[in-house]
Wavefront OBJ file of the C-alpha trace (Angstrom):
o trace
v 67.419 -82.771 68.928
v 65.663 -81.677 65.751
v 64.683 -85.273 65.035
v 63.246 -85.571 68.515
v 61.090 -82.434 68.067
v 59.841 -83.659 64.710
v 58.937 -87.019 66.225
v 57.154 -85.316 69.116
v 55.167 -83.118 66.717
v 54.085 -86.147 64.742
v 53.071 -87.917 67.920
v 50.987 -84.936 69.065
v 49.388 -84.698 65.624
v 48.519 -88.389 65.718
v 47.037 -88.000 69.190
v 44.974 -85.010 68.048
v 43.709 -86.935 65.040
v 42.757 -89.893 67.227
v 40.983 -87.636 69.719
v 39.115 -86.030 66.823
v 38.032 -89.449 65.525
v 36.898 -90.523 69.012
v 34.898 -87.306 69.450
v 33.345 -87.731 66.017
v 32.285 -91.327 66.751
v 30.776 -90.237 70.075
v 28.893 -87.412 68.395
v 27.525 -89.764 65.745
v 26.356 -92.229 68.407
v 24.530 -89.469 70.268
v 22.917 -88.247 67.042
v 21.851 -91.768 66.143
v 20.208 -92.288 69.506
v 18.560 -88.893 69.323
v 17.118 -89.380 65.840
v 15.993 -92.998 66.259
v 14.101 -92.682 69.550
v 10.583 -91.266 70.164
v 9.546 -89.483 73.299
v 6.323 -90.458 75.086
v 4.712 -87.202 73.940
v 5.577 -87.939 70.307
v 4.151 -91.467 70.596
v 0.933 -90.127 72.142
v 0.584 -87.605 69.321
v 1.003 -90.366 66.723
v -1.602 -92.529 68.486
v -4.096 -89.649 68.634
v -3.596 -88.841 64.938
v -4.091 -92.504 63.976
v -7.284 -92.614 66.076
v -8.660 -89.489 64.389
v -7.896 -90.823 60.918
v -9.530 -94.174 61.778
v -12.668 -92.428 63.045
v -12.878 -90.307 59.884
v -12.439 -93.408 57.699
v -15.128 -95.386 59.545
v -17.574 -92.470 59.395
v -16.966 -92.004 55.669
v -17.394 -95.738 55.029
v -20.684 -95.831 56.966
v -21.882 -92.810 55.023
v -21.102 -94.524 51.725
v -22.952 -97.664 52.858
v -26.007 -95.675 53.956
v -26.144 -93.801 50.638
v -25.910 -97.081 48.738
v -28.793 -98.570 50.746
v -30.822 -95.395 50.257
v -30.258 -95.576 46.494
v -31.505 -99.175 46.420
v -34.703 -98.240 48.247
v -35.369 -95.118 46.183
v -34.822 -96.980 42.913
v -37.096 -99.870 43.934
v -39.901 -97.702 45.332
v -39.998 -95.503 42.225
v -40.047 -98.592 40.010
v -42.989 -100.123 41.909
v -44.806 -96.782 42.015
v -44.600 -96.524 38.228
v -45.411 -100.217 37.664
v -48.490 -100.114 39.911
v -49.796 -96.986 38.161
v -49.305 -98.593 34.721
v -50.972 -101.819 35.865
v -53.944 -99.854 37.243
v -54.276 -97.870 34.017
v -54.304 -101.005 31.855
v -56.399 -103.273 34.104
v -58.676 -100.879 35.969
v -57.500 -102.122 39.379
v -54.356 -102.912 41.310
v -52.998 -106.472 41.276
v -54.090 -107.221 44.858
v -56.624 -105.960 47.371
v -54.404 -107.197 50.178
v -50.702 -106.696 50.885
v -47.469 -107.985 49.426
v -43.734 -107.354 49.774
v -41.838 -105.133 47.380
v -39.432 -107.799 46.145
v -38.871 -111.355 47.319
v -35.340 -111.418 48.773
v -36.012 -110.740 52.449
v -34.549 -112.271 55.587
v -36.224 -113.565 58.724
v -37.381 -111.238 61.486
v -36.561 -111.944 65.114
v -39.055 -114.456 66.486
v -40.372 -115.489 63.062
v -39.682 -118.604 61.019
v -40.101 -117.523 57.396
v -38.697 -114.684 55.272
v -40.983 -111.660 55.406
v -41.070 -107.894 54.995
v -43.226 -107.028 58.002
v -42.839 -107.886 61.667
v -46.216 -107.804 63.417
v -49.168 -109.968 64.403
v -50.170 -109.806 60.738
v -47.025 -111.080 59.013
v -46.445 -110.302 55.347
v -44.179 -113.072 54.102
v -42.445 -113.124 50.732
v -45.053 -115.650 49.555
v -48.051 -113.480 50.530
v -49.918 -112.504 47.325
v -46.822 -113.566 45.381
v -48.822 -114.116 42.195
v -50.195 -110.573 42.382
v -46.725 -109.156 42.948
v -45.326 -111.223 40.091
v -48.037 -109.780 37.820
v -46.039 -106.548 37.986
v -42.969 -108.120 36.390
v -43.908 -107.140 32.806
v -43.945 -103.504 34.008
v -40.614 -103.940 35.814
v -38.526 -105.328 32.982
v -39.112 -108.892 34.143
v -37.409 -108.242 37.488
v -38.521 -107.613 41.064
v -36.339 -104.745 42.282
v -35.332 -104.933 45.923
v -35.241 -102.036 48.370
v -32.645 -102.105 51.125
v -32.815 -105.160 53.374
v -31.035 -103.457 56.284
v -33.186 -103.698 59.391
v -34.209 -100.509 61.195
v -35.702 -100.315 64.663
v -38.747 -98.517 65.979
v -38.818 -99.355 69.648
v -38.882 -103.161 69.810
v -40.185 -103.563 66.247
v -37.938 -104.211 63.254
v -38.642 -102.555 59.903
v -37.209 -103.392 56.501
v -37.762 -102.843 52.782
v -41.266 -101.978 51.698
v -44.820 -103.262 51.243
v -47.885 -102.591 49.129
v -51.281 -102.251 50.863
v -54.363 -102.588 48.640
v -57.986 -101.529 48.824
v -58.931 -103.939 51.641
v -57.052 -101.689 54.075
v -59.532 -98.851 53.365
v -56.959 -96.076 53.188
v -58.229 -92.619 52.263
v -56.705 -89.224 51.551
v -59.025 -86.331 52.327
v -61.878 -88.854 52.075
v -60.892 -90.270 48.655
v -59.842 -93.957 48.441
v -56.140 -94.666 48.011
v -53.704 -97.550 48.227
v -50.246 -97.179 49.697
v -46.618 -98.159 49.387
v -44.985 -98.145 52.794
v -41.180 -98.021 52.926
v -38.371 -97.212 55.355
v -35.181 -95.182 55.005
v -32.311 -93.900 57.081
v -32.446 -90.173 57.663
v -35.068 -87.517 58.396
v -36.907 -87.361 55.048
v -38.764 -89.661 52.659
v -37.084 -89.282 49.250
v -40.008 -90.629 47.163
v -43.274 -88.788 47.642
v -45.599 -87.251 48.240
v -45.963 -88.901 51.638
v -48.519 -88.203 54.336
v -48.469 -88.249 58.101
v -49.643 -91.196 60.152
v -51.938 -92.426 61.610
v -53.462 -94.588 58.903
v -55.979 -95.292 57.429
v -57.393 -91.764 57.153
v -54.769 -89.400 55.767
v -55.204 -85.672 55.262
v -53.382 -83.043 53.224
v -50.874 -81.494 53.082
v -48.001 -83.860 52.380
v -45.092 -83.980 54.824
v -41.341 -84.622 54.789
v -41.886 -88.025 56.394
v -44.801 -90.003 57.747
v -43.225 -90.970 61.065
v -39.998 -91.401 62.981
v -38.095 -94.574 63.826
v -35.076 -94.933 66.112
v -31.871 -93.044 65.205
v -33.951 -90.410 63.399
v -34.808 -92.885 60.612
v -38.130 -92.552 58.762
v -41.118 -94.584 57.678
v -43.042 -93.322 54.684
v -46.634 -93.659 53.402
v -46.583 -93.095 49.642
v -50.215 -92.906 48.480
v -51.608 -93.870 45.061
v -55.139 -92.954 43.889
v -57.732 -95.764 43.864
v -60.809 -94.155 42.378
l 1 2 3 4 5 6 7 8 9 10 11 12 13 14 15 16 17 18 19 20 21 22 23 24 25 26 27 28 29 30 31 32 33 34 35 36 37 38 39 40 41 42 43 44 45 46 47 48 49 50 51 52 53 54 55 56 57 58 59 60 61 62 63 64 65 66 67 68 69 70 71 72 73 74 75 76 77 78 79 80 81 82 83 84 85 86 87 88 89 90 91 92 93 94 95 96 97 98 99 100 101 102 103 104 105 106 107 108 109 110 111 112 113 114 115 116 117 118 119 120 121 122 123 124 125 126 127 128 129 130 131 132 133 134 135 136 137 138 139 140 141 142 143 144 145 146 147 148 149 150 151 152 153 154 155 156 157 158 159 160 161 162 163 164 165 166 167 168 169 170 171 172 173 174 175 176 177 178 179 180 181 182 183 184 185 186 187 188 189 190 191 192 193 194 195 196 197 198 199 200 201 202 203 204 205 206 207 208 209 210 211 212 213 214 215 216 217 218 219 220 221 222 223 224 225 226 227 228
């Protein structure tokens, strides 16, 4: 009898141990399913977060690009402003009475066939007054610095880079003769000045933050240089 009770106790213990193992395996399976699956709400939250991060990244990248293009234009315009003033001081006049592009690495405007820096009925191509522009090289370290070549829109007209306009355009400021550098930038202000409000050719004081407005709140700028 004692042997029988001992055997029964062992059997019950074995059954309890087996039941415990079965319950443990079941619990682990439930936990695994619970921890490895996402609910629809969790997936939507992840998608929204990824979208926000992507938007922030794109905006930051565009901002970096715009600042880089702005730096190119500011550096080039200041270099040409200084070079033109030095040329005028040494030679008594500017290198051209007409117009030329600031730099020679421009693309082709819509509807035109040759590289140029002005889209209008009076095209200024990269070859226009090239010899006069190249005469500035000794004052520019032998280089022709380039402003930004990113196109900007003003209505149906494309704008890019910058141009010099000489005495034949008859620009004046408060009645005194001037020549002008015209350039274009993204944003609401002209960083190289002083600039004066359009319309040309007769400008009046005082100077302004920008000469005029293009699409997307971009700016065109008339930087005037004395010609007396």
